[in-house]
Each structure stands twice: as structure tokens, then as C-alpha cells.
Steps between C-alpha positions, in 0.01 A plus 500: 500500500607817678444849363719790604419866443769758570463873550693798623780548251589835351758772461676640803807711565808353661464495876124462478268215595248274333277221624415203285205270564422156369164336559483124456189295433422142410632173639754622754636236730539566870874458454617756250757764426428837347784693345602796297750470216626767263654507157680793346560520123783273398526341843381179653198488727610523863334442835414820685332350806282211604275418792379158602162411645669415831647847536852480364636771271803521278652794308739547213824664608441812293171587672570405861425786741306688229215269401247322723278213399183428691193282467135526583404135515131575541505685167760275331690815422871574511650845513842642420584827667791655315688789661811699405454392142797516266514520120639146499170382651336578166350176369182308434389353833325165501299338774531125540312247709637153561246253628566158647270205461671208672831450321397718206604863478371736235575867442259748348597844367331836474511712188756741644495865592758756389701701752710784363732701724633823354829651610 
């Protein structure tokens, strides 16, 4: 089992910045991917960004050049630095950790943190 605890959401004006954190604990494999997803009301959950344990990162098209994902492997923590926020970034943001044990992959989810961007 892996437990994920998110923090850092809140209300911000358009153009502002927020930093989300997600601390993972439990049985985390050496090979893993930590990611941020978001879901706005009435919309499907979408990938915001992910970062693998071997240093690769990937971003959703709508956040490229504005958001930055980073990891502190020693703390098993992943961060999402969000800059130049837009009202359309308003959503519940979820942290996810995918662990790999041999051929078995399993994804764990945090409880979510709300980000609201006012215009």
C-alpha cells in the first residue's frame, strides 16, 4: 500500500502562482512514476504532469511552459509549481503514484486538493 497526502491548493487570482506538494509513504518501488492529474466539474480527469524515478517528465499540452513538476526522492515527495494560472486551471488536483513490482503496476491516488483561479 502507498499513502499520498497532498497540500497547497487554494484560491488565487489569474496570473498568480501556487505550489502543490504530495508526500508518499508506504511500499514504494524503486521504479515508480509520480503524477498530478486534475478534474474540473463535468469534465474527465486529465494528466497535468508526471515524473518518473529515472528523471523523465511529461506535461499536458495546456500546462506546458507554465507548470513544473519536480521530485525529492529522499522525501518521496512530488511538487507541482503552477505559474501564470488561468481560470481554466480551476479543478481538483490529484496526486498519483504508480509503482512497479516486476510485471505488476499499481496506481495509488491522493484525496485531492482544490485549486480555484479567479478572473
